[in-house]
Backbone as numpy.savetxt, mean C-alpha at the origin, in Angstrom:
# Nx Ny Nz CAx CAy CAz Cx Cy Cz
3.95 26.30 18.43 3.12 25.63 19.42 4.03 25.01 20.49
4.47 25.85 21.41 5.46 25.42 22.40 4.95 24.27 23.27
3.66 24.32 23.65 3.12 23.27 24.52 3.16 21.91 23.85
2.91 21.91 22.52 2.92 20.64 21.78 4.33 20.09 21.69
5.30 20.97 21.47 6.70 20.54 21.43 7.11 19.91 22.76
6.65 20.52 23.85 6.97 19.98 25.18 6.35 18.59 25.35
5.09 18.49 24.95 4.36 17.22 25.08 5.05 16.11 24.30
5.38 16.40 23.04 6.02 15.40 22.19 7.39 15.02 22.77
8.11 16.00 23.27 9.43 15.74 23.84 9.33 14.78 25.02
8.36 15.02 25.91 8.18 14.15 27.08 7.77 12.74 26.65
6.83 12.66 25.69 6.37 11.35 25.22 7.51 10.57 24.58
8.35 11.24 23.80 9.49 10.57 23.17 10.46 10.02 24.22
10.69 10.80 25.25 11.63 10.38 26.30 11.08 9.18 27.05
9.82 9.26 27.49 9.23 8.19 28.28 9.05 6.91 27.47
8.74 7.06 26.18 8.50 5.87 25.35 9.77 5.08 25.08
10.92 5.69 25.34 12.19 5.01 25.08 12.81 4.35 26.31
12.10 4.40 27.44 12.65 3.80 28.66 12.07 2.41 28.87
12.67 1.66 29.76 12.22 0.30 30.06 10.97 0.33 30.93
10.48 -0.84 31.28 9.29 -0.95 32.12 9.53 -0.39 33.53
10.79 -0.21 33.91 11.11 0.36 35.22 10.77 1.84 35.29
10.56 2.46 34.12 10.17 3.86 34.09 11.32 4.83 34.19
10.95 6.12 34.30 11.94 7.20 34.37 11.45 8.23 35.39
12.35 8.81 36.13 11.97 9.76 37.17 11.73 11.15 36.59
11.02 11.98 37.35 10.78 13.35 36.91 12.10 14.11 36.78
13.02 13.83 37.69 14.32 14.50 37.64 15.05 14.18 36.33
15.00 12.94 35.92 15.66 12.54 34.66 14.99 13.19 33.46
13.66 13.27 33.49 12.92 13.93 32.40 13.28 15.41 32.36
13.36 16.03 33.53 13.70 17.45 33.61 15.09 17.71 33.04
16.03 16.83 33.35 17.40 16.99 32.83 17.44 16.92 31.31
16.61 16.07 30.72 16.60 15.91 29.27 15.83 17.00 28.55
14.79 17.52 29.19 13.95 18.53 28.53 14.35 19.96 28.87
14.93 20.14 30.05 15.28 21.49 30.48 14.09 22.29 30.96
12.96 21.64 31.16 11.75 22.33 31.62 11.84 22.66 33.10
11.15 23.74 33.49 11.10 24.10 34.91 10.38 23.01 35.68
10.80 22.79 36.92 10.24 21.71 37.72 8.74 21.84 37.89
8.27 23.06 38.15 6.83 23.29 38.35 6.04 23.01 37.07
6.58 23.44 35.93 5.92 23.23 34.64 5.84 21.74 34.33
6.95 21.06 34.53 7.00 19.63 34.23 6.08 18.84 35.15
6.02 19.23 36.41 5.15 18.53 37.36 3.70 18.62 36.94
3.26 19.82 36.51 1.88 20.00 36.04 1.62 19.16 34.80
2.57 19.15 33.89 2.43 18.36 32.66 2.27 16.88 32.97
3.15 16.38 33.80 3.13 14.95 34.12 1.85 14.55 34.84
1.38 15.42 35.73 0.14 15.14 36.45 -1.03 15.05 35.47
-1.09 16.02 34.54 -2.18 16.03 33.55 -2.08 14.83 32.61
-0.88 14.46 32.23 -0.69 13.33 31.31 -1.07 12.01 31.97
-0.82 11.90 33.27 -1.24 10.70 33.99 -2.76 10.66 34.09
-3.37 11.81 34.37 -4.83 11.89 34.47 -5.51 11.50 33.16
-4.86 11.81 32.03 -5.42 11.51 30.71 -5.07 10.11 30.21
-4.31 9.37 31.00 -3.94 8.03 30.60 -2.80 7.97 29.60
-2.14 9.11 29.38 -1.02 9.14 28.44 0.24 8.54 29.08
0.36 8.75 30.39 1.46 8.17 31.15 0.90 7.42 32.35
1.70 6.52 32.88 1.36 5.83 34.13 2.48 6.10 35.12
2.09 6.26 36.40 3.11 6.45 37.44 3.15 5.19 38.30
4.33 4.63 38.40 4.51 3.40 39.16 4.43 3.72 40.65
3.47 3.16 41.38 3.28 3.48 42.80 4.52 3.24 43.65
5.26 2.18 43.38 6.40 1.79 44.23 7.54 2.80 44.19
7.79 3.39 43.01 8.95 4.28 42.91 8.65 5.65 42.32
7.36 5.90 42.01 6.91 7.20 41.48 7.52 7.54 40.12
8.05 6.54 39.45 8.62 6.78 38.11 7.51 6.68 37.06
7.81 7.21 35.87 6.80 7.29 34.82 7.11 6.34 33.65
6.06 5.83 33.07 6.18 5.04 31.85 4.93 5.28 31.00
4.96 4.76 29.78 3.85 4.97 28.85 2.54 4.42 29.43
1.46 5.19 29.29 0.16 4.78 29.79 -0.65 4.00 28.78
-1.88 3.64 29.14 -2.71 2.80 28.26 -3.23 3.50 27.01
-3.42 4.80 27.08 -4.04 5.50 25.95 -3.19 5.44 24.68
-1.89 5.73 24.75 -1.07 5.60 23.54 -1.05 4.18 22.98
-1.17 3.19 23.87 -1.19 1.80 23.41 -2.43 1.53 22.58
-3.56 2.12 23.01 -4.81 1.98 22.24 -4.65 2.65 20.88
-4.08 3.86 20.89 -3.85 4.57 19.62 -2.95 3.75 18.70
-1.91 3.16 19.29 -0.99 2.37 18.48 -1.66 1.16 17.86
-2.52 0.49 18.63 -3.20 -0.69 18.09 -4.15 -0.30 16.97
-4.82 0.87 17.14 -5.72 1.34 16.08 -4.93 1.68 14.82
-3.75 2.24 15.02 -2.90 2.57 13.88 -2.51 1.31 13.11
-2.13 0.27 13.85 -1.72 -0.98 13.20 -2.88 -1.63 12.48
-4.09 -1.51 13.04 -5.27 -2.06 12.38 -5.49 -1.38 11.03
-5.11 -0.11 10.95 -5.29 0.63 9.71 -4.23 0.38 8.68
-3.29 -0.52 8.97 -2.22 -0.80 8.03 -2.61 -1.84 6.98
-3.86 -2.24 6.95 -4.33 -3.15 5.91 -4.03 -2.54 4.54
-3.31 -3.25 3.67 -2.90 -2.69 2.38 -4.05 -2.16 1.52
-5.20 -2.83 1.55 -6.33 -2.36 0.74 -6.74 -0.96 1.17
-6.76 -0.73 2.48 -7.12 0.59 2.99 -6.05 1.62 2.65
-4.80 1.22 2.83 -3.70 2.14 2.57 -3.61 2.54 1.11
-3.82 1.59 0.23 -3.66 1.85 -1.20 -4.93 2.37 -1.87
-6.07 2.24 -1.21 -7.33 2.69 -1.80 -7.29 4.16 -2.18
-6.62 4.96 -1.35 -6.58 6.40 -1.62 -5.90 6.70 -2.95
-4.88 5.91 -3.29 -4.17 6.12 -4.56 -5.07 5.74 -5.74
-5.84 4.68 -5.55 -6.79 4.27 -6.59 -7.85 5.34 -6.80
-8.34 5.91 -5.72 -9.37 6.94 -5.81 -8.85 8.16 -6.55
-7.64 8.58 -6.22 -7.05 9.75 -6.87 -6.85 9.48 -8.36
-6.33 8.31 -8.68 -6.07 7.95 -10.07 -7.37 7.91 -10.87
-8.41 7.38 -10.29 -9.70 7.28 -10.98 -10.25 8.66 -11.32
-10.19 9.57 -10.38 -10.72 10.91 -10.63 -9.84 11.69 -11.61
-8.55 11.47 -11.57 -7.65 12.18 -12.48 -7.80 11.71 -13.92
-8.03 10.42 -14.09 -8.09 9.86 -15.44 -9.52 9.68 -15.95
-10.48 9.66 -15.03 -11.86 9.40 -15.43 -12.07 7.95 -15.81
-11.22 7.06 -15.29 -11.28 5.65 -15.65 -11.54 4.76 -14.43
-12.01 3.56 -14.71 -12.23 2.54 -13.69 -10.86 2.04 -13.23
-10.64 2.01 -11.93 -9.35 1.62 -11.36 -9.55 0.44 -10.42
-8.61 -0.51 -10.44 -8.71 -1.62 -9.50 -7.34 -2.01 -8.96
-7.37 -2.56 -7.74 -6.17 -2.93 -7.01 -6.14 -4.45 -6.86
-4.98 -5.06 -7.14 -4.84 -6.51 -7.03 -3.72 -6.89 -6.07
-3.87 -8.10 -5.52 -2.89 -8.60 -4.55 -2.45 -10.01 -4.92
-1.17 -10.29 -4.63 -0.59 -11.62 -4.87 -0.52 -12.37 -3.56
-1.04 -13.60 -3.56 -1.01 -14.40 -2.34 -1.08 -15.88 -2.70
-0.08 -16.63 -2.28 -0.06 -18.08 -2.46 -0.29 -18.50 -3.93
0.41 -17.86 -4.82 0.35 -18.23 -6.24 -0.83 -17.69 -7.00
-1.68 -16.92 -6.36 -2.85 -16.36 -7.03 -2.86 -14.84 -6.92
-3.44 -14.21 -7.92 -3.55 -12.75 -7.94 -5.02 -12.41 -8.09
-5.53 -11.63 -7.16 -6.96 -11.35 -7.17 -7.23 -9.89 -6.82
-8.39 -9.42 -7.22 -8.78 -8.02 -7.01 -9.24 -7.82 -5.57
-8.76 -6.75 -4.93 -9.15 -6.47 -3.55 -9.82 -5.10 -3.40
-9.84 -4.31 -4.47 -10.48 -2.99 -4.36 -10.76 -2.46 -5.77
-11.89 -1.77 -5.93 -12.22 -1.14 -7.21 -12.73 0.27 -6.97
-12.56 1.11 -7.96 -13.08 2.48 -7.87 -13.54 2.93 -9.25
-14.80 3.30 -9.33 -15.35 3.84 -10.57 -15.49 5.34 -10.41
-15.00 6.14 -11.37 -15.09 7.59 -11.24 -16.54 8.06 -11.27
-16.78 9.17 -10.63 -18.14 9.70 -10.53 -18.73 10.07 -11.89
-17.86 10.30 -12.88 -18.33 10.73 -14.20 -18.57 9.57 -15.16
-18.27 8.36 -14.74 -18.36 7.22 -15.65 -19.53 6.30 -15.28
-20.28 5.90 -16.27 -21.41 5.01 -16.04 -21.04 3.54 -16.28
-20.12 3.33 -17.20 -19.74 1.95 -17.55 -19.09 1.26 -16.37
-19.49 0.03 -16.15 -18.91 -0.77 -15.08 -18.30 -2.02 -15.69
-17.01 -2.19 -15.52 -16.32 -3.32 -16.13 -16.46 -4.58 -15.28
-16.08 -5.69 -15.88 -16.30 -6.98 -15.24 -15.41 -7.25 -14.04
-14.42 -6.41 -13.80 -13.53 -6.62 -12.67 -14.29 -6.37 -11.37
-14.21 -7.32 -10.45 -14.89 -7.16 -9.17 -14.02 -7.70 -8.04
-14.30 -7.25 -6.83 -13.53 -7.68 -5.67 -13.62 -9.19 -5.48
-12.46 -9.81 -5.31 -12.40 -11.25 -5.14 -12.12 -11.99 -6.43
-12.16 -11.29 -7.56 -11.94 -11.94 -8.85 -10.48 -12.32 -9.03
-10.22 -13.53 -9.46 -8.87 -14.00 -9.74 -8.44 -13.54 -11.12
-7.22 -13.07 -11.22 -6.67 -12.57 -12.48 -5.85 -13.66 -13.16
-6.17 -14.02 -14.40 -5.38 -15.02 -15.11 -3.94 -14.54 -15.32
-3.00 -15.37 -14.96 -1.59 -14.98 -14.98 -1.07 -14.67 -16.38
-1.63 -15.33 -17.39 -1.04 -15.23 -18.73 -1.54 -14.03 -19.53
-2.64 -13.41 -19.11 -3.17 -12.35 -19.97 -3.66 -11.10 -19.25
-3.82 -11.17 -17.95 -4.23 -9.98 -17.21 -3.03 -9.08 -16.93
-3.14 -7.80 -17.28 -2.05 -6.87 -17.02 -1.76 -6.77 -15.53
-2.81 -6.81 -14.72 -2.66 -6.71 -13.26 -1.86 -7.87 -12.71
-2.03 -9.05 -13.31 -1.28 -10.23 -12.87 0.12 -10.23 -13.45
0.25 -9.88 -14.70 1.57 -9.90 -15.35 2.56 -8.97 -14.67
2.08 -7.80 -14.24 3.00 -6.83 -13.66 3.45 -7.24 -12.26
2.70 -8.09 -11.60 3.14 -8.66 -10.31 4.03 -9.87 -10.55
3.58 -10.76 -11.41 4.32 -11.98 -11.69 5.71 -11.71 -12.21
5.84 -10.65 -13.00 7.14 -10.32 -13.61 8.23 -10.05 -12.57
7.83 -9.65 -11.37 8.80 -9.30 -10.34 9.03 -10.41 -9.31
8.48 -11.59 -9.56 8.76 -12.73 -8.69 10.04 -13.41 -9.16
10.58 -14.31 -8.34 11.83 -14.95 -8.74 11.58 -15.92 -9.91
12.59 -16.13 -10.77 12.43 -16.95 -11.97 11.87 -18.34 -11.71
12.31 -18.98 -10.63 11.82 -20.32 -10.32 10.32 -20.32 -10.03
9.86 -19.31 -9.32 8.44 -19.20 -9.00 7.62 -18.93 -10.25
8.14 -18.09 -11.12 7.45 -17.79 -12.38 7.30 -19.05 -13.21
8.38 -19.81 -13.34 8.36 -21.04 -14.13 7.34 -22.03 -13.56
7.35 -22.17 -12.25 6.43 -23.12 -11.61 4.97 -22.71 -11.82
4.67 -21.46 -11.57 3.28 -20.99 -11.67 2.76 -21.10 -13.10
3.59 -20.74 -14.07 3.15 -20.81 -15.46 3.06 -22.24 -15.96
3.83 -23.14 -15.35 3.75 -24.55 -15.73 2.44 -25.18 -15.24
1.93 -24.68 -14.12 0.70 -25.20 -13.55 -0.55 -24.47 -14.07
-0.33 -23.38 -14.75 -1.43 -22.50 -15.15 -2.24 -23.05 -16.33
-3.54 -22.76 -16.32 -4.42 -23.13 -17.43 -4.57 -21.91 -18.36
-4.17 -22.09 -19.59 -4.15 -20.98 -20.55 -5.46 -20.90 -21.33
-6.38 -20.12 -20.80 -7.67 -19.97 -21.47 -7.59 -18.85 -22.51
-8.12 -19.10 -23.69 -8.14 -18.10 -24.75 -9.44 -17.31 -24.65
-9.37 -16.13 -24.06 -10.57 -15.29 -23.90 -10.95 -14.62 -25.21
-9.95 -14.22 -25.99 -10.17 -13.59 -27.30 -9.09 -14.11 -28.25
-9.15 -13.68 -29.47 -8.14 -14.10 -30.46 -6.79 -13.45 -30.18
-6.75 -12.44 -29.31 -5.49 -11.77 -28.96 -4.83 -12.34 -27.71
-5.47 -13.30 -27.05 -4.92 -13.89 -25.83 -3.68 -14.73 -26.13
-2.60 -14.47 -25.39 -1.39 -15.28 -25.53 -1.55 -16.55 -24.70
-1.39 -17.69 -25.33 -1.61 -18.96 -24.64 -0.41 -19.89 -24.65
0.75 -19.37 -24.99 1.98 -20.15 -24.98 2.87 -19.68 -23.84
3.32 -20.63 -23.03 4.12 -20.30 -21.86 5.35 -19.46 -22.20
6.10 -19.87 -23.19 7.33 -19.17 -23.54 7.05 -17.75 -24.02
5.93 -17.58 -24.69 5.55 -16.25 -25.16 5.22 -15.34 -23.97
4.57 -15.91 -22.98 4.23 -15.14 -21.78 5.49 -14.78 -21.00
6.42 -15.73 -20.87 7.67 -15.48 -20.16 8.46 -14.36 -20.83
8.48 -14.36 -22.14 9.17 -13.31 -22.89 8.54 -11.94 -22.61
7.22 -11.93 -22.55 6.53 -10.67 -22.26 6.83 -10.20 -20.84
6.89 -11.14 -19.90 7.17 -10.77 -18.52 8.55 -10.13 -18.37
9.49 -10.57 -19.17 10.83 -9.96 -19.14 10.75 -8.50 -19.56
9.92 -8.21 -20.55 9.74 -6.83 -21.01 9.01 -6.00 -19.96
8.03 -6.63 -19.29 7.27 -5.94 -18.25 8.18 -5.54 -17.10
9.07 -6.44 -16.71 9.99 -6.16 -15.60 10.90 -4.98 -15.94
11.37 -4.91 -17.16 12.25 -3.82 -17.58 11.51 -2.48 -17.64
10.28 -2.53 -18.16 9.50 -1.30 -18.35 8.79 -0.84 -17.08
8.48 -1.79 -16.18 7.74 -1.45 -14.98 6.28 -1.18 -15.22
5.76 -1.71 -16.32 4.35 -1.54 -16.65 3.90 -2.69 -17.54
2.64 -3.09 -17.40 2.11 -4.21 -18.19 0.85 -3.78 -18.92
0.58 -4.47 -20.03 -0.58 -4.15 -20.85 -1.44 -5.38 -21.09
-2.71 -5.15 -21.21 -3.65 -6.18 -21.65 -4.51 -5.51 -22.71
-4.13 -5.72 -23.97 -4.82 -5.07 -25.08 -5.77 -6.07 -25.74
-7.02 -6.01 -25.37 -8.07 -6.87 -25.95 -7.83 -8.36 -25.68
-7.02 -8.68 -24.68 -6.69 -10.08 -24.41 -7.74 -10.81 -23.57
-8.50 -10.05 -22.79 -9.52 -10.67 -21.95 -10.93 -10.35 -22.40
-11.05 -9.26 -23.11 -12.35 -8.83 -23.63 -12.12 -7.95 -24.84
-12.85 -8.16 -25.93 -12.66 -7.34 -27.14 -12.90 -5.86 -26.85
-12.04 -5.03 -27.41 -12.18 -3.57 -27.31 -12.01 -3.03 -25.88
-11.34 -3.80 -25.03 -11.07 -3.35 -23.66 -9.58 -3.49 -23.38
-8.98 -2.41 -22.87 -7.54 -2.38 -22.60 -7.27 -2.02 -21.15
-6.22 -2.63 -20.60 -5.82 -2.36 -19.22 -4.33 -2.04 -19.17
-3.98 -1.01 -18.39 -2.58 -0.70 -18.08 -2.39 -0.94 -16.59
-1.27 -1.56 -16.22 -1.02 -1.87 -14.81 0.42 -1.58 -14.40
0.59 -1.14 -13.15 1.92 -0.90 -12.59 2.05 -1.63 -11.25
3.27 -1.99 -10.87 3.48 -2.70 -9.60 3.51 -1.72 -8.43
3.18 -2.24 -7.26 3.35 -1.50 -6.00 4.24 -2.37 -5.14
5.37 -1.83 -4.73 6.36 -2.64 -4.02 6.54 -2.21 -2.58
6.90 -3.19 -1.73 7.24 -2.93 -0.35 8.74 -2.69 -0.22
9.49 -3.22 -1.17 10.93 -3.04 -1.22 11.35 -3.22 -2.67
12.63 -3.06 -2.94 13.11 -3.18 -4.32 12.92 -4.59 -4.88
12.77 -5.57 -3.99 12.67 -6.95 -4.44 11.34 -7.63 -4.09
10.38 -6.86 -3.60 9.11 -7.46 -3.17 7.92 -6.72 -3.77
7.27 -7.35 -4.72 6.07 -6.78 -5.36 4.90 -7.72 -5.09
3.91 -7.22 -4.37 2.76 -8.03 -4.02 1.44 -7.41 -4.49
1.49 -6.18 -5.01 0.27 -5.47 -5.41 0.45 -4.81 -6.78
-0.68 -4.54 -7.40 -0.66 -3.79 -8.65 -1.87 -2.87 -8.70
-1.70 -1.74 -9.35 -2.78 -0.79 -9.58 -3.02 -0.72 -11.08
-4.28 -0.80 -11.48 -4.61 -0.85 -12.91 -5.71 0.13 -13.28
-5.65 0.59 -14.52 -6.74 1.38 -15.10 -7.26 0.61 -16.31
-8.57 0.65 -16.50 -9.19 -0.12 -17.57 -10.22 0.74 -18.30
-10.31 0.56 -19.61 -11.27 1.34 -20.39 -11.37 0.83 -21.81
-12.14 1.51 -22.61 -12.28 1.13 -24.01 -10.95 1.34 -24.72
-10.59 0.40 -25.56 -9.29 0.43 -26.23 -9.07 1.73 -27.01
-10.07 2.19 -27.71 -9.92 3.41 -28.51 -9.56 4.59 -27.62
-10.24 4.74 -26.50 -9.98 5.85 -25.59 -8.61 5.69 -24.93
-8.29 4.48 -24.49 -7.01 4.23 -23.82 -5.83 4.52 -24.75
-5.95 4.10 -25.99 -4.85 4.30 -26.94 -4.72 5.77 -27.35
-5.83 6.48 -27.41 -5.78 7.89 -27.80 -5.13 8.75 -26.72
-5.17 8.30 -25.47 -4.59 9.06 -24.36 -3.43 8.32 -23.70
-2.86 7.37 -24.42 -1.90 6.44 -23.81 -0.74 7.12 -23.10
-0.08 8.07 -23.72 1.08 8.72 -23.12 0.71 9.41 -21.81
-0.39 10.15 -21.85 -0.85 10.86 -20.64 -1.25 9.90 -19.54
-1.97 8.84 -19.91 -2.43 7.86 -18.92 -1.26 7.10 -18.29
-0.30 6.72 -19.12 0.85 5.99 -18.59 1.67 6.86 -17.65
1.81 8.12 -17.98 2.55 9.04 -17.11 1.86 9.16 -15.76
0.55 9.30 -15.77 -0.21 9.43 -14.52 -0.18 8.14 -13.71
-0.31 7.01 -14.41 -0.30 5.71 -13.74 1.06 5.43 -13.10
2.12 5.69 -13.82 3.46 5.48 -13.29 3.73 6.36 -12.08
3.25 7.60 -12.13 3.43 8.51 -11.01 2.72 7.98 -9.76
1.48 7.53 -9.94 0.72 6.99 -8.81 1.38 5.73 -8.26
1.87 4.87 -9.16 2.54 3.64 -8.73 3.77 3.93 -7.90
4.54 4.92 -8.31 5.74 5.30 -7.57 5.39 5.89 -6.21
4.35 6.72 -6.18 3.92 7.32 -4.92 3.40 6.26 -3.96
2.63 5.31 -4.49 2.08 4.24 -3.66 3.19 3.36 -3.11
4.18 3.04 -3.94 5.30 2.21 -3.49 6.11 2.92 -2.41
6.35 4.19 -2.60 7.09 4.97 -1.61 6.35 5.00 -0.29
5.03 5.18 -0.37 4.21 5.23 0.84 4.21 3.89 1.56
4.10 2.79 0.81 4.06 1.47 1.43 5.39 1.12 2.10
6.49 1.51 1.47 7.80 1.25 2.07 7.95 2.02 3.38
7.49 3.27 3.38 7.56 4.08 4.58 6.64 3.52 5.67
5.43 3.10 5.29 4.48 2.56 6.25 5.02 1.27 6.86
5.64 0.46 6.03 6.16 -0.82 6.53 7.25 -0.61 7.55
8.05 0.42 7.36 9.13 0.68 8.30 8.63 1.15 9.66
7.37 1.59 9.69 6.80 2.10 10.94 6.09 1.01 11.72
5.79 -0.13 11.04 5.02 -1.18 11.69 5.94 -2.05 12.56
């Protein structure tokens, strides 16, 4: 697609110049395009709002249309929107209820859920729900990657509610588990919040040292344990893909 290559080449050149713009002669020198061809291109691009021509010196600079596209792109960088696709894929692949959580100001809460089309059961996880730090897999896998001082502070202020007989309610016991979670890169909640319900969670990172999100799958304990190896492999793969995507997206913003 030669025309598209030419278009992209011109846009790249013009987007890298200052507000003073760039002349057609300078663009021609960089692209090697024939003067007549380039003149037609530039005229059409100005007509479409892709470029602007400065009246005083007839030089070119980026027009309003790419700026609108850029702003729309940035609006779409909301993490819930970006990561929702990974949750959707994971849900259909595993046939399980999937939810996405976010860490903000010492709290971890659900920001997105996806129930597979084949599943009727709806779990108690809902958008806006706060995840208890001491027993939710979604919270543990985020908390484990925060700095030690922050972990100590948050767990010291935390209220340890015993949801079931399997709930860990001792701070030191939770800290020990978090150390294991950080090494493994995955967290578990086996009947800790609800009897016969298990959750597996993985972190989603923006960088090697910044974890603010987690993706989780939840289901009946018997089913989760019977497929554990397969489910963990799929979950870890999705977590790695989501982290890679978020790091790349962040570098573009």
